[in-house]
Every structure is written in C-alpha cells, then in structure tokens.
N, C-alpha and C positions, 0 to 999 in steps of 0.2 A: 553284402557281396564284396569279395576281395577286389581291390583296385589295382590296375597295372601302374607300376611306378614309372615316372619319367625322370630324366636327369635333374638333380637338384641344383641349388645355387652353386656356382663355381665349377659345374661339370659341363662337359660338352657331350655330343653324341658320338665322339670318336672313341673307338675301343683301343685295346692295347696294340702296340706296334709289333711287327715281326721280331725285331731284336728282343723286345720285352718278353714275348712269348717264348723265345728260345731260352732266355735266362730262367724263366719259370719252369720250363720243361726239364732243365738240368738241375733243378733244386729238389729237395725232398717234397713230399706231398704237402706237408704243413707249410713249409717255407714258400712253396709255389703259390699256394692260395693266399698267403699273407701279401705276396707281391701283386697277385692279380686282383686282389679285393677291390681297390678303387675303381677299376674298369670292368669288373665282372658283369655288372648289370647291362653293359653295352656289348656283350659277347653273345654268341649263339648257345652258350652253355646254360644260361639262365632258363629256368623252367617256364615254358610259354604260359601266358595268361589264360589261354583256353583250357589248359590242363588244370590250373588252379581253380578256375571258375566251375569246371565240371565236377571236380572233387568237392568243392563247397556245396554245390547243388545236390549232390548225392548224399552228403552228410547231414544237411540241414533238417530233413525230416526226423532224424534220430536224436537231435539235440533238443534243448541246449545242454552242453556239457559244463561241468564246473571248472575243471583244470585241463590244460592242453600242453603237450610237448611237441616242439618241432625239432626232430632229431636230425643232427647234421644240418643245422638251419642255414648255413652260409650267410648270405646278405639278407635273409629274412623273407624269402618268397612265401614260405608256409605260414609265417606269422600273421599275414593278412587274412589267411583262411581261418586260422584259429581265433583271431580277434572277433570274427563275426559269429563264432560257434560257442565260445566259452564265456562264462559269466564271472568267474572269480580270478583265475590266474593263467597266464600264458608264459611258458618258458622256452627260450631258444637255446639250444646247446650246439656248440661246434668246437673243433680243436684249433681253429685258426683265429688268432686274436685280431688279425686284419679283417677277416670276414665279419666277425662280431662287432667290430667298431663301425663298419658300414651299416650293419643291421640296427644297431642302437640309434644311429643318425636317421635312418629311414623310417624307424618306428618309435617316435618319441612317446612318452607317457601322456595320457589324456585324463581329463576329469571324469569321464564316463568310460564304461567298458572294463574289461579285465585288467588287472595289474600285470605289468611286463617284467620278466627277469631274463637276463642273458648269462649263461654259464659257459665258461671255457672248460672243456673236458673231452675225454676219449669215449666214444660211444661203445667201445668194447669193455669199458670199466665205468659205467655211469656213476657219477658222484651225486646221485639223487635218491631220495626216499620213495617208497611205493605210494605215490600221491596223485597219480594222473588217471583221468577218465578217458582221455583221448591222446594218442600219439600219432603223428604223421611224419612222413619223410618224402622228400622230392629230389630225385636225381642224384642221390648220394651213394647208392649201393655198388656202383662200379669201383669205389675206393676200398672195398673189402674183398679179400680173396675168398673163394668158396669155402676154404677150410675155416675161415673166421666167422662165417655166417651163423652156424649154430650158437656160438657164444654171444654174438651180437643179438640174436633173437631172444636168447635167455635173459640178457640184460633188460631188454625192453619188457619182457614178461614180468620181470621182478619189479619194475617201477610202476607198473599199472595196478590200479585197484582191481579187486575181483569184478568181473564183468566189463572191464575197460577194453578199449578197442585200439588196435594198431593198424593204421590204414595208409596205403600208398598205391599210386597208379603204376601199372606196368604196361608199356607199349608192346604191341605185337612185333615180332622180329620181321625184318624185311624179307621178301621172297628170295629164296636161294637163286643166286645168279644175277640178281638186280644190281643196279648201280649202288644203292645204299648198302646192300649186303657186302659188296666188295670194299666199300669205303670203311665200314666197321671192321671187317676182317683185316684190311690193311692197317688201320689204326692200332688194333690189338697186337698184330704182329710186330709193328714198329715199337710198341711199348715194351713187348717182351724182349726184343733185341736191346733196347735202351737199358732195361733193368739188368740184363745179363752182363752188359759191358760197363755200366756206370753206377757209381754210388754217390749220394744216397739214392734209393729207389724212389720213383714216383708211381704210385699205384692208381691206375685208372684203366679199367677194361670195360668194353661195351657188351661183350658176348658171353660173359661168365654168369650173368644173373638170369638163368633159365627158369621159367615159371614152374615146371614140374619139380625141379630141385628145390625151389624156394618154398613151395607148398609143403613138401616133405619135411624140410627143416623147421618150418613154423609149427607143424603138428608135433614134431619131436620135442619142441620147446614147451609144449603144453597148450597150444592155441587150437581153437576150433575156427576153421577158415571158410570164408565165403568169397565167391567171385561175382562181380557184376560188371556188365558192359557200361562204359561211359559213352552213352549214346550220342551226346552233343559232339563228340569227336569223330563220329561217323564210322562207317564199316568199309572193309576192303572188298575188292572185287569178288572174292569167294564168299562174302556174307559175314565173315568173322569180324569181331570188333577191332577197331584200330588200337584201342586202349581198354584195359580192364582195371577195375578198382579191387584191390585185395583188402579184405577186412578180416583181421585176425582177432578173435575174441579171447580174452583171458577167461579160462573156465572158472 
C-alpha cells in the first residue's frame, strides 16, 4: 500500500510564500517547478493520498507487473504506487531537475522491491525504450495543451510492451455554477491572460482535459480504453462517481 509522505529531516510544514509563488508563476513551466520543488509536497497541488490509495487498490488485482513508469512523476507521488505493484524496475520521468531531486530523496533505493530509476526528459519525446508493462500519471495533464495530447499518448503507446496499460485518474468536473467551477474557470482565464502578455509561458490549465476528448485521443493513438469508478472516493449527489480510473490497453 502506498504511504503518505511527511516532511523529512530539515523540512517544515510551511509551504511556499506568496512572493515565492509569484516568482514561480512568472517563470517558464520548467523553471517554475524547479523553484517550487522543495516546498511542493506542502502545497495543495500534490495528489491526495486518497487518490493514490484508490488507484493502487484498483490496480493490485491485475498485478504484479514487471516494470512501471511514472510519467511526469514530479516529487514521486506515483512512485509509491508503482513500488507496491512492480517486481523488477520502476522509472520516474520528469522535465524538472528540481522535482526529480526531491523524488530521489523521498524514494531511496532499498534492498528489496523493484529497482528505481529517475530520468529527466520531455513526455512529448520520451527518451525510453518500449519496456514498460504499466504507466501511470497523476495530476500532470494540465501542463499539455489539447493539441499536444495526441502526440503525448502516442509516445506512451510506443514505450509500453504489447498488452501494457496506461492508467490515470480523472476527477469529475465540478457542477456548472458551483464555487469550484468558477474557481477553475477564473484560474484558467487568468493563466490565458498571463500567457498572452508574458513570456516565457507557464502552461497549466484545469478545464482543457475533458474526458470525452481524452478517450477519443487515446483510441486514435491505438489504445483500447476502459473506465471504472474509484468507489473509495465516493459519488456525487446525482450518483455519478467523483473520480474515474482510465485504463488504456496497448492493443
């Protein structure tokens, strides 16, 4: 079972300050995450432990897997999931050297369990061989524009072995007109204005990863796709799941 990480030695529970966030927001996407990395696990951006645990529980009956890839691994939230599911090797890939440095510290090698590798690279041009049985990703898709998604999915398809799985959770969108709806709408609008007026761009949008579009792009990339409700995360008032798990099988 994946374990929720707590601040390690020399860390405090304090997250980044407002001036630090402002500097990061005016940087490029990569540089922004390099700067945010030391405090990232103390922000609300980190994938909640409940999502990681629900994903682990959903995948465990289909394992064990030999090799796993945490795509856009950040500080390694998905590494803990893969370490409990894979027997041979787990690879974390991210384009931010700062985030990878934190991930290496948070997930040191052990005498038992799979070997760990961390690779700095762009998910749109994966520097990896087709050697993975399972690929996961948590909370990273907002950093890719919709036009980049087909190429991203094609890259994941290429590095999976035949029959391999690409798995990620997708939260249900907030109800139209609700407070979370307007918060996400406001964030995306502010980000579009920022990117229109400032360079380098910082790519992060919450409302561009729509499930029907994602399923279409996965199928176009050669995947057979299944959806399953992550029941531990509950259901909304209308009975629909709060979060679904997308499993894309390489044909």
